[in-house]
C-alpha positions as CSV (number, residue, x, y, z in Angstrom):
1,X,31.4,44.6,23.6
2,X,31.8,48.0,25.2
3,X,30.5,51.2,23.7
4,X,31.8,54.6,24.8
5,X,29.3,57.2,26.1
6,X,27.3,59.0,23.6
7,X,28.2,56.5,20.8
8,X,25.7,54.7,18.6
9,X,25.8,51.0,18.1
10,X,23.8,49.5,15.2
11,X,23.2,45.7,15.2
12,X,21.8,44.0,12.2
13,X,20.8,40.5,11.2
14,X,18.9,38.5,8.7
15,X,15.8,36.5,9.4
16,X,14.9,33.7,7.1
17,X,11.4,32.3,7.1
18,X,10.3,29.4,5.0
19,X,7.3,27.3,4.7
20,X,7.6,23.7,3.6
21,X,4.6,21.8,2.4
22,X,5.3,18.1,3.1
23,X,3.1,15.6,1.3
24,X,3.1,12.2,2.8
25,X,1.6,8.9,1.6
26,X,2.3,6.1,-0.8
27,X,3.9,7.6,-3.9
28,X,1.5,6.4,-6.5
29,X,-1.7,5.5,-4.6
30,X,-1.8,8.8,-2.6
31,X,-2.8,10.5,-5.9
32,X,-5.6,8.0,-6.5
33,X,-8.2,8.6,-3.7
34,X,-10.6,5.9,-4.9
35,X,-8.0,3.1,-4.5
36,X,-7.0,4.5,-1.2
37,X,-10.6,4.4,0.0
38,X,-11.1,0.9,-1.2
39,X,-7.9,-0.4,0.5
40,X,-9.0,1.3,3.7
41,X,-12.6,0.0,3.4
42,X,-11.5,-3.6,2.7
43,X,-9.0,-3.6,5.5
44,X,-5.8,-4.0,3.6
45,X,-2.9,-3.1,5.9
46,X,-0.3,-0.5,4.8
47,X,2.9,-2.5,5.4
48,X,2.3,-5.2,2.8
49,X,1.2,-2.6,0.3
50,X,4.5,-0.7,0.7
51,X,6.4,-4.0,0.5
52,X,4.6,-4.8,-2.8
53,X,5.5,-1.4,-4.2
54,X,9.2,-2.0,-3.3
55,X,9.5,-5.6,-4.5
56,X,6.9,-5.4,-7.3
57,X,9.4,-4.8,-10.1
58,X,11.6,-7.8,-9.1
59,X,8.5,-10.0,-8.8
60,X,7.2,-8.9,-12.2
61,X,10.5,-9.8,-13.9
62,X,10.6,-13.2,-12.2
63,X,7.0,-13.8,-13.2
64,X,7.9,-13.0,-16.9
65,X,10.9,-15.3,-16.7
66,X,8.7,-18.2,-15.4
67,X,6.1,-17.6,-18.1
68,X,8.8,-17.7,-20.8
69,X,10.3,-21.0,-19.3
70,X,6.9,-22.6,-19.1
71,X,5.7,-21.3,-22.4
72,X,2.8,-19.4,-20.8
73,X,1.5,-22.2,-18.6
74,X,0.5,-21.2,-15.0
75,X,1.0,-24.9,-14.0
76,X,4.6,-24.1,-13.3
77,X,3.5,-22.5,-10.0
78,X,2.1,-25.8,-8.9
79,X,4.8,-28.0,-10.4
80,X,6.0,-29.2,-7.0
81,X,4.2,-29.4,-3.6
82,X,6.3,-26.8,-1.8
83,X,5.9,-24.1,-4.5
84,X,2.3,-24.9,-5.0
85,X,1.4,-24.6,-1.4
86,X,3.3,-21.3,-1.1
87,X,1.5,-19.9,-4.1
88,X,-1.9,-21.1,-2.9
89,X,-1.3,-19.5,0.5
90,X,-0.2,-16.3,-1.0
91,X,-3.3,-16.1,-3.2
92,X,-5.5,-16.9,-0.3
93,X,-3.9,-14.2,1.8
94,X,-4.2,-11.7,-1.0
95,X,-7.9,-12.3,-1.5
96,X,-8.8,-13.0,2.2
97,X,-10.4,-9.6,2.8
98,X,-12.8,-10.2,-0.1
99,X,-13.4,-13.8,0.9
100,X,-14.2,-12.9,4.5
101,X,-16.5,-10.1,3.4
102,X,-18.4,-12.5,1.2
103,X,-18.6,-15.1,4.0
104,X,-19.9,-12.5,6.4
105,X,-22.7,-11.5,3.9
106,X,-23.6,-15.2,3.5
107,X,-23.7,-15.8,7.3
108,X,-25.8,-12.8,8.1
109,X,-29.4,-13.7,8.5
110,X,-31.7,-12.2,6.0
111,X,-35.0,-10.7,7.2
112,X,-38.1,-12.6,6.0
113,X,-40.2,-10.9,3.4
114,X,-43.7,-10.3,4.8
115,X,-46.5,-11.3,2.5
116,X,-49.3,-8.8,2.0
């Protein structure tokens, strides 16, 4: 762009500034700090927790269907060896952090109480 001598050129523009506050975390549990603290303290990994949140609805409807078919009996989950072993391993993995914590407390030597 050329401007002749003694001419005035006015340039203008717009500046847009924005501030985005991005909140990250697990959608429901990030609002409940106590549960988040317990999961962190007990050593639950994040990936299975996210998977449970994603697949939880489908698992719940399948569980309800199984309970209706078996008329409320939990024995349906151990009705054959394959399903029973998978359910047992799943429950063991679910509660393993609590089991290992309890085993560590039992294995830890206790100080002897000194008599006065």
